[in-house]
N, C-alpha and C positions, 0 to 999 in steps of 0.2 A: 855804699856806705862802708866806711873803714872801721877798724877796731876802735873800741872806746878808748880815748886817750885824754879825757877831760874836756875835749871840745866837740867830739863827734859821738853820736849815739850809735851803738851797735844794737839794733832792734832785736836780733836773735838772742844775744846774750842777755839783754834786758828782760825779754820774755821768759827765758830760762830761769833767771833769778826770781821772777815773780811767780813762777809755776809752783813754788813751794808754799803751802798754805800759811805757815808761820811767817815767812818773809813777806807775803802779801799782807797779812794782818799788821805786821810792824809798819809797813809802808802806809797803811790806812791810819794807824795811830799817829805816825809822824806828820800827817796832814794837819792835825790839830794838837800840837804838842802841849799847849796850855790846858786845854780841856781834858785830853786823855791822860795827862800826867800830873794833874792838879794836886793829887794826894802826896806828891813828893816835892820837897823844897828844891828848887833848881840850884845847881852848883854854879851855873853860868847863865847868861842871857839866852833863853830858848829861841828867841827870834833870830839871834845872831848865829848861834852855834848848834842849836838843836837840843837833843835829849841825851843825858848821860847813859852810857851803856849799862850802868848798874840799875838805872830805873827801867830800861828796856827789859833787863833780866828779871827784875822784881815783878813787873806787870805780866810778863809772858809765863813766868814760872819755869822757864827753861834754864839749863845749866849755863853758867857764865861763858864757858868755852863754846857752847852751841850758839849762843847769841853773838859772840865775837865772830865766829865762823860765818854765820848768816849775814852779819853786817859787812864783813869783808867781801862776800859774794855780791851784795848789793852795791858796794863801793866800786868793785871791779867792773860791774855792769854800768857804772856811771849814774846810778839812781840816787845815791846819797853821797854826801861829803862828810869827812871826819875832821874834827879839831880836837887837839889834846889841850886840856886845861889842867895843869899840874899832873897828877897821876890818872886823871879821868879822861876817857875818850868820849866825845859827844858826836852824835850823828844828826844830820839834817837832810831832808829831802832836797834833791836838786830839781827845783821846779822847772827850770829850762829844759832839762833832759826829759822830765815827765811830759812836758808839752810836746817835745819832739816825738816821743813815743806815741802820744795820742794822735799826732799828725800822721805818723806812719800807719797806725791802725785805721785811720780814716781814709788813707790813700791819698793824702794831700801833700806828701813829701816824697 
């Protein structure tokens, strides 16, 4: 398995990214963006682009810089994709990469 380049999962990097409790929690929240973030009005289509970083920050209670750093780590590991809408960055789980990681953990890849 090569390094994560948008097409290939690097399982070690993905597992390192998920080893942080806050990042793991964020990934769980992103599984159900409509349910987990229903108290915030979406800035853009959550099905298409995911959740605004400001909503991740509000839900987590973490500093914006911490959330941005955590999301950058998850993105480098290939587990989320980012989309800029105006001045807002939105994050969405990369379900294909999550499935690849699950396959690796099951020993089927």
